[in-house]
C-alpha positions in Angstrom: 114.4 4.4 -28.5 115.3 4.7 -32.2 111.1 3.2 -32.6 109.8 5.4 -30.3 112.0 8.6 -32.0 110.6 7.3 -35.7 107.6 6.9 -34.2 107.3 9.9 -32.8 108.3 11.4 -36.4 105.5 9.8 -38.1 102.5 10.8 -35.7 103.4 14.4 -35.9 103.9 14.4 -40.0 100.1 12.8 -39.6 99.5 15.8 -37.1 100.9 19.0 -39.4 99.4 16.5 -42.8 95.2 16.9 -40.8 95.9 21.0 -39.7 97.1 21.6 -43.4 93.9 20.0 -44.7 91.5 21.2 -42.7 93.4 24.9 -43.6 93.0 24.1 -47.3 89.4 23.2 -46.8 88.9 26.1 -45.0 90.3 27.9 -47.3 88.2 26.3 -50.3 85.1 26.6 -48.0 85.8 30.7 -48.2 86.5 30.9 -51.9 83.3 29.5 -53.0 81.3 31.7 -51.1 82.9 35.1 -53.1 82.0 36.4 -56.4 85.3 34.8 -57.8 87.7 32.4 -56.8 91.9 32.5 -58.1 94.2 29.9 -57.9 97.8 29.8 -57.9 98.3 27.5 -60.3 96.6 27.5 -64.2 93.8 24.9 -64.9 93.2 22.1 -67.2 90.4 22.7 -68.8 88.3 21.1 -71.9 88.3 23.3 -75.2 84.7 23.2 -74.9 84.5 24.4 -71.5 87.2 27.3 -72.9 85.5 28.0 -76.2 82.1 28.8 -75.0 83.1 31.2 -72.1 82.2 34.5 -72.3 85.2 37.5 -72.6 84.5 40.1 -70.4 86.0 43.3 -69.5 88.4 42.7 -66.3 88.4 45.0 -62.8 89.3 48.1 -63.3 92.4 49.1 -60.9 91.4 52.6 -57.9 94.8 54.0 -59.8 93.9 53.9 -62.8 90.8 55.7 -61.9 93.4 58.4 -60.4 95.2 59.3 -64.3 91.8 59.4 -66.0 90.9 61.8 -62.8 94.1 63.7 -63.4 93.1 63.9 -68.1 89.8 65.0 -67.0 90.9 68.3 -65.7 93.8 68.3 -68.4 90.7 67.9 -71.1 89.1 70.9 -68.8 92.0 72.5 -69.1 92.7 72.5 -72.5 89.3 72.7 -74.3 88.2 75.3 -71.2 91.6 77.9 -72.7 91.2 76.9 -76.5 87.4 77.6 -77.1 87.4 80.9 -76.8 90.6 81.7 -78.7 88.7 81.7 -82.0 86.9 84.9 -80.9 89.5 86.6 -78.6 91.8 86.4 -82.1 88.9 87.6 -84.8 86.8 90.5 -83.2 88.4 93.4 -82.2 88.0 94.1 -77.9 84.8 96.7 -78.4 82.7 95.0 -81.1 79.5 96.8 -82.4 78.0 93.4 -83.5 77.9 92.1 -79.8 80.6 89.7 -79.9 83.4 89.4 -77.7 87.0 89.7 -79.1 90.1 91.1 -78.2 92.9 91.2 -80.6 91.1 92.3 -84.0 92.9 89.5 -86.5 89.9 88.7 -88.8 88.7 84.9 -89.4 91.0 84.6 -92.1 94.3 85.2 -89.8 92.9 83.6 -86.6 92.0 80.4 -88.1 96.1 80.3 -89.6 97.1 81.0 -86.1 94.5 78.4 -84.4 96.0 75.8 -87.4 99.2 76.7 -86.4 99.6 76.3 -82.5 97.6 72.8 -83.7 100.6 71.9 -85.7 102.6 72.9 -83.5 101.0 70.7 -81.0 100.6 67.7 -82.7 104.3 67.4 -83.5 106.1 69.1 -80.6 105.3 65.9 -79.1 108.2 64.0 -80.5 110.8 65.4 -78.6 109.2 64.0 -75.3 108.5 60.8 -76.9 111.9 60.0 -77.9 113.0 61.3 -74.0 110.2 59.2 -72.3 111.2 55.5 -74.2 114.4 55.7 -74.1 116.0 58.2 -70.7 113.0 59.1 -68.2 110.4 56.6 -68.4 107.0 57.9 -69.3 105.7 59.8 -65.6 109.3 61.6 -65.0 108.5 63.0 -68.5 104.5 63.6 -68.1 105.3 65.4 -64.5 107.4 67.4 -66.7 105.0 68.0 -69.2 102.5 69.6 -66.6 105.0 71.9 -65.5 105.2 73.2 -68.9 101.6 73.3 -69.7 101.2 75.7 -66.6 103.4 77.7 -67.5 101.3 78.4 -70.6 98.4 78.7 -69.5 99.2 81.4 -66.7 100.8 82.9 -69.8 97.6 83.4 -71.8 95.6 84.3 -68.4 98.0 87.1 -67.4 97.9 89.0 -70.7 94.3 88.4 -71.5 92.8 91.8 -69.2 91.9 95.2 -69.5 95.6 96.8 -69.2 97.9 94.4 -71.0 95.8 93.9 -74.0 95.4 97.8 -74.5 98.3 97.7 -74.1 99.0 95.7 -76.9 100.4 92.9 -75.1 98.1 90.7 -76.1 99.1 88.6 -79.3 102.4 88.2 -78.2 100.8 87.4 -74.5 98.4 84.4 -76.3 101.8 83.4 -78.7 103.9 82.7 -76.4 101.4 80.9 -74.4 100.2 79.2 -77.2 103.9 78.1 -77.2 103.8 76.3 -74.1 100.7 74.9 -74.0 101.2 73.1 -77.7 104.6 71.9 -76.2 103.3 71.0 -72.9 99.7 70.0 -74.0 100.9 67.9 -76.7 103.9 65.8 -74.6 100.6 65.3 -72.0 98.5 64.5 -74.5 100.8 62.0 -76.5 101.9 60.5 -73.1 99.1 60.0 -71.2 97.6 57.1 -73.1 100.6 54.0 -73.0 100.8 55.7 -69.2 97.2 55.0 -68.8 97.4 51.0 -70.0 100.8 50.7 -67.5 98.6 50.8 -64.9 96.1 47.9 -66.1 99.5 45.5 -65.4 97.3 41.8 -66.0 98.8 40.0 -68.5 97.0 37.1 -68.3 93.2 35.6 -68.5 91.4 34.6 -65.9 88.4 32.5 -65.4 85.9 33.6 -62.3 82.2 33.2 -61.7 79.8 36.5 -61.8 77.1 37.0 -59.4 74.9 35.5 -61.5 76.1 32.2 -61.6 77.7 32.8 -65.4 81.6 31.9 -65.9 83.6 34.2 -68.1 87.1 35.2 -69.0 88.7 38.3 -67.9 89.7 40.0 -71.8 93.0 42.0 -72.1 91.9 43.3 -75.0 88.5 44.3 -74.3 89.9 45.6 -71.4 92.0 48.0 -72.7 89.3 48.8 -75.1 86.9 49.5 -72.1 89.4 51.6 -70.7 90.4 53.8 -73.4 86.0 54.6 -73.5 86.6 55.6 -70.0 89.1 57.8 -69.9 87.7 59.3 -73.7 84.6 59.4 -72.2 86.1 61.3 -68.8 87.7 63.6 -71.0 84.6 64.9 -72.9 82.9 65.3 -69.5 85.7 67.5 -68.9 85.5 69.1 -72.2 82.4 70.8 -70.9 84.5 73.6 -69.7 83.8 74.8 -72.9 79.7 75.9 -71.7 81.4 77.5 -68.7 84.3 79.8 -70.1 82.3 80.4 -73.2 79.7 81.7 -70.9 82.3 83.6 -68.7 83.9 85.0 -72.0 80.5 86.5 -73.0 79.5 88.5 -70.0 82.3 88.4 -67.7 86.0 88.4 -69.6 88.6 86.1 -71.4 91.2 86.7 -68.5 88.1 85.0 -65.9 88.1 81.9 -68.2 91.3 81.6 -69.0 92.5 81.7 -65.3 89.5 79.2 -64.3 91.2 77.0 -67.0 94.6 77.7 -64.6 93.4 76.4 -61.5 92.0 73.2 -63.0 96.1 72.1 -64.1 97.4 73.1 -61.2 94.8 70.5 -59.8 96.0 68.2 -62.6 99.7 68.4 -61.9 98.9 68.5 -57.8 97.4 64.8 -58.4 99.7 63.6 -61.2 102.7 64.3 -58.6 101.0 62.8 -55.2 100.7 59.7 -56.6 103.8 59.4 -57.3 104.2 55.8 -55.3 101.0 54.7 -56.1 101.6 54.6 -59.9 103.0 52.2 -62.2 106.2 54.0 -63.4 107.3 51.5 -66.2 111.4 52.2 -66.6 112.6 53.3 -70.4 113.1 50.3 -72.1 116.3 52.4 -73.6 117.4 53.3 -76.7 115.9 51.1 -79.1 116.1 53.8 -82.2 119.2 52.7 -83.7 118.4 48.8 -83.5 115.4 50.4 -85.3 116.8 52.5 -87.5 119.1 49.2 -88.9 116.3 47.2 -89.5 114.5 49.7 -91.5 117.7 49.9 -93.7 118.3 46.2 -93.9 115.1 45.7 -94.5 115.3 48.6 -97.7 117.8 46.8 -99.6 116.5 43.6 -99.9 113.1 45.0 -101.4 111.2 46.8 -98.6 110.3 43.7 -97.1 110.7 43.7 -93.5 110.5 40.2 -93.7 114.0 39.7 -95.2 115.3 41.7 -92.6 115.2 38.5 -90.0 118.2 37.0 -89.1 117.5 33.7 -90.1 116.9 35.1 -93.6 119.9 37.3 -93.4 121.9 33.7 -93.0 120.0 31.8 -95.4 120.5 33.8 -98.0 123.0 36.8 -97.8 125.1 34.5 -95.4 126.0 37.1 -92.5 125.0 37.7 -89.2 122.7 40.7 -87.6 122.6 41.9 -84.6 118.9 41.9 -84.0 117.0 39.2 -83.1 113.8 38.3 -85.2 111.3 39.4 -82.6 112.7 43.1 -82.9 112.4 42.9 -86.9 108.3 41.5 -85.7 107.5 44.2 -83.5 109.1 46.9 -85.3 106.4 46.0 -88.4 104.3 45.6 -86.2 104.6 48.8 -85.6 105.5 50.5 -89.1 101.7 48.3 -90.1 100.4 50.8 -86.6 101.6 53.6 -88.2 100.3 52.9 -92.2 96.9 52.2 -90.6 97.2 55.5 -89.0 98.2 57.8 -92.3 94.7 58.4 -93.6 94.0 60.3 -90.1 95.1 63.0 -92.1 92.3 63.8 -93.9 90.2 63.1 -90.8 91.9 66.0 -88.1 91.3 68.5 -91.4 87.9 67.7 -90.3 88.0 67.9 -86.6 90.2 71.0 -87.3 86.7 72.8 -88.8 85.1 72.2 -85.8 87.3 74.7 -83.7 87.4 77.3 -85.9 85.1 77.8 -88.8 82.8 75.8 -87.6 82.4 78.8 -85.1 83.0 81.6 -87.3 79.8 79.7 -88.7 77.8 80.0 -85.8 78.3 83.4 -85.3 76.7 84.0 -88.9 73.3 82.3 -87.3 70.5 83.6 -85.1 72.3 83.1 -81.4 69.6 84.0 -79.4 71.8 85.3 -76.9 73.7 82.4 -77.2 77.9 82.8 -77.0 78.8 81.2 -80.7 81.8 79.4 -79.8 79.7 77.8 -77.2 78.3 75.9 -80.3 80.9 73.0 -80.4 80.6 72.5 -76.8 78.1 70.2 -77.9 80.2 67.7 -79.3 81.2 66.4 -75.9 78.0 66.5 -74.6 77.3 64.0 -78.3 80.6 61.9 -76.7 79.3 61.3 -73.6 76.0 59.9 -74.5 77.0 57.9 -77.5 79.6 56.7 -75.3 78.0 54.2 -73.5 75.7 53.2 -76.3 78.3 52.5 -78.3 80.7 50.8 -75.3 77.9 48.8 -73.8 74.9 48.4 -75.7 76.7 48.3 -79.5 79.9 46.1 -78.7 77.8 43.8 -77.0 74.9 43.1 -79.6 77.3 42.5 -82.0 79.5 40.5 -79.9 76.8 38.7 -79.2 75.8 37.9 -82.2 79.0 36.6 -83.7 80.4 40.0 -85.7 83.2 40.6 -84.7 83.9 44.6 -85.0 87.1 44.8 -85.6 90.2 47.9 -85.4 89.9 48.4 -88.8 86.4 48.0 -89.6 85.6 50.8 -86.9 88.1 53.6 -88.0 86.0 53.3 -91.3 82.9 53.4 -89.8 84.7 56.6 -87.8 85.3 57.9 -90.5 82.1 57.5 -92.5 80.3 59.7 -90.1 83.2 62.6 -90.1 82.4 62.6 -94.0 78.8 63.2 -93.0 79.5 65.2 -90.7 81.1 67.8 -93.7 78.5 67.4 -96.1 75.7 68.5 -93.5 77.9 71.2 -92.6 78.3 72.3 -96.4 74.4 71.8 -97.0 73.8 74.4 -93.6 75.7 76.6 -94.9 73.7 76.7 -98.5 71.4 77.6 -96.1 72.6 80.2 -94.3 73.5 81.9 -97.5 70.0 81.4 -98.9 68.6 83.1 -96.2 68.1 86.7 -95.3 69.2 89.6 -93.9 72.8 89.2 -95.6 72.4 86.3 -97.9 75.8 85.4 -98.7 77.2 87.9 -97.1 76.3 87.0 -93.3 77.0 90.4 -90.3 78.5 92.4 -94.0 74.9 94.6 -93.5 76.3 98.2 -91.7 72.3 99.0 -91.4 71.5 96.7 -88.9 74.5 96.8 -86.3 72.1 100.1 -85.6 69.6 97.2 -84.5 72.2 95.8 -81.8 71.7 97.6 -78.7 73.5 96.7 -75.7 72.0 95.6 -72.5 72.8 94.8 -68.6 72.9 90.8 -70.1 74.9 91.4 -73.1 74.2 92.1 -76.7 70.8 91.9 -78.5 68.7 92.6 -81.6 70.1 91.1 -85.4 73.7 89.0 -85.2 73.0 87.1 -88.0 70.9 85.7 -91.5 67.5 83.9 -89.9 68.9 80.7 -89.7 69.2 78.9 -85.9 72.1 78.1 -84.3 71.2 75.1 -83.6 70.7 73.5 -86.8 74.3 72.8 -85.9 73.6 70.1 -83.4 73.7 67.4 -86.2 77.5 68.4 -87.0 78.5 68.1 -83.5 76.8 64.3 -83.0 78.7 63.3 -86.3 82.2 64.7 -85.5 81.5 62.9 -81.7 80.6 59.4 -83.4 83.3 60.0 -85.3 85.6 60.8 -83.0 84.3 57.3 -81.0 84.8 54.6 -83.4 87.7 56.0 -85.3 90.2 58.1 -82.7 89.1 56.4 -80.0 90.1 53.4 -81.5 93.5 54.5 -82.9 94.9 54.9 -79.5 94.0 51.1 -79.0 95.4 49.5 -82.2 98.8 52.3 -81.8 99.4 51.2 -77.7 98.5 47.2 -79.0 100.9 47.3 -82.0 104.3 49.3 -81.2 107.0 47.9 -80.2 107.8 48.0 -76.0 110.3 50.2 -76.5 108.4 52.7 -79.0 104.8 53.2 -77.6 105.0 56.7 -76.6 106.8 57.6 -80.0 104.1 55.4 -82.2 101.9 57.5 -80.0 103.9 60.8 -80.9 103.5 59.5 -84.6 100.5 59.3 -84.7 99.6 62.6 -83.5 102.4 64.1 -86.1 100.0 62.7 -88.6 97.3 64.9 -86.6 99.9 68.0 -87.6 100.0 67.2 -91.0 96.2 67.4 -90.8 96.2 70.9 -89.9 98.8 72.2 -92.5 96.3 71.3 -94.8 93.5 72.7 -93.2 96.1 75.9 -92.9 96.1 75.6 -96.6 92.8 76.0 -96.8 92.3 79.5 -94.5 92.3 81.6 -98.6 89.0 80.3 -99.1 87.9 79.8 -95.3 85.4 83.1 -96.0 82.3 84.6 -97.8 80.7 83.7 -100.0 83.2 80.6 -100.9 82.4 78.2 -97.4 80.2 75.7 -99.5 82.8 75.4 -102.2 85.4 74.5 -99.3 82.8 72.6 -96.7 81.6 70.5 -99.6 85.7 69.3 -100.9 86.4 68.5 -97.7 83.3 66.1 -97.2 84.4 64.1 -100.7 87.9 64.0 -99.4 87.2 62.6 -96.3 85.2 60.1 -98.1 86.9 59.6 -101.2 89.8 58.5 -97.4 87.1 56.4 -96.4 86.9 54.4 -99.5 90.7 54.0 -100.1 91.1 53.2 -96.1 89.1 50.4 -96.4 90.1 48.8 -100.0 93.8 48.6 -98.6 93.4 47.8 -94.7 90.3 45.9 -94.7 92.6 43.3 -95.5 94.5 43.6 -91.7 91.4 42.9 -89.3 91.3 39.8 -91.2 94.9 38.9 -90.3 94.5 39.6 -87.3 91.7 36.8 -87.2 93.3 34.2 -88.5 96.7 35.0 -86.3 94.4 34.7 -83.3 93.3 31.1 -85.2 97.4 29.8 -85.6 98.0 30.7 -82.3 96.5 27.8 -81.0 96.9 26.0 -84.3 93.9 26.4 -86.4 95.3 25.2 -90.6 92.7 27.0 -93.1 90.6 23.7 -93.7 87.5 26.0 -91.2 86.5 29.6 -92.6 86.9 30.8 -88.8 86.6 34.4 -90.1 83.4 34.8 -91.2 81.9 33.1 -88.2 78.3 32.8 -90.4 75.4 31.6 -88.2 75.5 27.5 -88.9 78.9 26.7 -89.0 80.2 24.2 -87.6 84.2 24.8 -86.0 85.4 21.2 -86.1 87.8 21.2 -82.1 90.2 18.4 -84.1 91.8 21.3 -85.7 93.1 22.8 -82.7 96.7 21.8 -81.6 98.6 22.3 -79.3 102.5 21.8 -80.9 102.7 19.8 -83.1 99.4 17.1 -82.1 96.3 17.6 -82.8 93.3 17.8 -79.8 90.8 15.8 -79.4 87.3 16.9 -78.4 88.2 15.8 -75.1 91.8 16.8 -74.9 93.1 19.4 -71.6 94.7 22.5 -72.5 96.6 24.8 -70.2 95.3 28.7 -71.5 97.4 31.1 -70.2 97.9 34.2 -72.9 94.4 35.7 -75.2 96.3 34.7 -78.3 95.3 31.1 -77.3 91.4 32.3 -76.2 91.4 34.1 -79.0 92.0 31.0 -81.2 89.1 29.5 -79.2 86.1 32.4 -79.8 83.1 30.9 -79.6 81.8 29.8 -82.2 78.3 28.5 -83.8 77.1 25.3 -84.6 74.4 24.0 -86.7 73.7 21.0 -84.6 72.7 19.6 -80.7 71.2 21.4 -78.4 71.4 25.2 -78.6 70.5 28.4 -76.7 68.7 31.4 -78.4 72.2 32.3 -79.7 73.4 29.0 -81.6 75.7 28.2 -78.6 75.8 25.1 -77.1 75.1 26.0 -73.4 78.1 26.4 -71.5 79.2 22.9 -69.0 79.7 23.4 -65.8 83.2 23.9 -64.8 85.1 25.0 -61.9 86.6 28.2 -60.9 90.2 28.5 -62.0 92.8 31.0 -63.2 94.3 30.5 -66.5 97.5 32.1 -64.8 98.9 32.1 -61.5 98.4 35.3 -60.0 95.5 38.3 -59.9 
């Protein structure tokens, strides 16, 4: 009887095993027919296989596109709302020169108010940043900012109708609206970057096979770069509202232009609230500001050296224990390093601010042909829409295929250079405006010419500026657009990646505070922001931006090299091989790759689980052996695996 039971158990076990084998075989067949396969177990891959796989952008989840849509409506609101402000403040309600206006404050005063708004817009997010990182979390804080934002848009809209304007409510209503929009819009802008990054939750690389049969590895760094460029591109599509509101402002009214932006912000708020259960909501990490403050104080007492705030150093050299970890010190050091890199953006924003005020006034001094002068800055959005895909899909892959690592500091330096070129072009253009008639260095200051301005059913026609066509401003906005893509988008990525987990919103807020300082300096320039000193103004800004670019590269270009070295050290690359240069013809000896203390040979196998390890195994050009057209050994066929469990 006992033998029969034992036989029955063995017989049943064999059937179960057979069934499991059949199921496993079926799953393998199904997986092999798809584009890529993901297994739960990390693979064992040879160094040669992993090092020569191309790194690609990961799949973008649908919820991230929804967040990008919110960003689209918010940017539609912001640029559509602020675009008419310079004319709204500068020109009179019934101006004889045919340029729309409402408050009649003049160029200098309007520019001061505009700059003051941006100062507040950039500085106010600090309150929301602390609230987000320590108390409410990013999503709840973001919801609060949108409500404040909507109230600001409503205040501007309600007081821009003809009756409130003639009753003297235009300026108070605008100032209240600026206060609320600056508070809500600044908080929204600061929180959207980390909230957007939260929606991409995959922290581990995966290996997959494309439809072409090529095997590649997903890369978090490339994916985040793509996400931020996508977000910025979508935002610039939204900024095309600039065209709509400035045309409506000229041919209908300011009130209708502002009402459209109010509706668009309501739409953004609705999409944000409806997705509450869908979005990834990272809880607040607790208040780490007291710990960060103690670490900084400890470092300042030790020669302002963050490494000396490390617990091991304090215990060995000071004989005392500290209540923080070495990891906390390292994260804070990286966050402070990011803030140092962002500091030169003060001058960048001085240049950027010219687009929203003085360049609008410059367009007014030119021959417009009936085009609203404050519509021309919308060309900046078009420039970003055109240049963004070219840079993302053509330039970056072109450089990557040739082992040219266009690291963050190099990209920011390039953006600074483009911004300097933009200001230089503006100065030259202003010189040509002053050199042209009929008013020369005093455009629009020829009263006898105002009689040639006639009102028609389509608006105004006649002499409106010196004999320089308004479209000569176009290159300025393309220079500024290139500067934004290279420098501004990279700064978002850099701040997000280098900030400690509990301070991501705070570091983003600090970057906006620096932009606020840029607006402070721009405001300081308003005493000379009028004719005939504008050539000197733009020339000074161009020189200052050029000097900033040179100093920035001189101070921080080593950070790019440190990034590469850190990636190499993460997998044990020592200094015997100059992996930083990646010059064609160099060969990386794989015997120097290490896993722990033991060196690995050519045929050694490793388990890859982090992006740092993948970066350490970046493809290197070789001097000998079978190579393809790019000087790289052909890929050895490998199996499809996930480099970390889960998808």
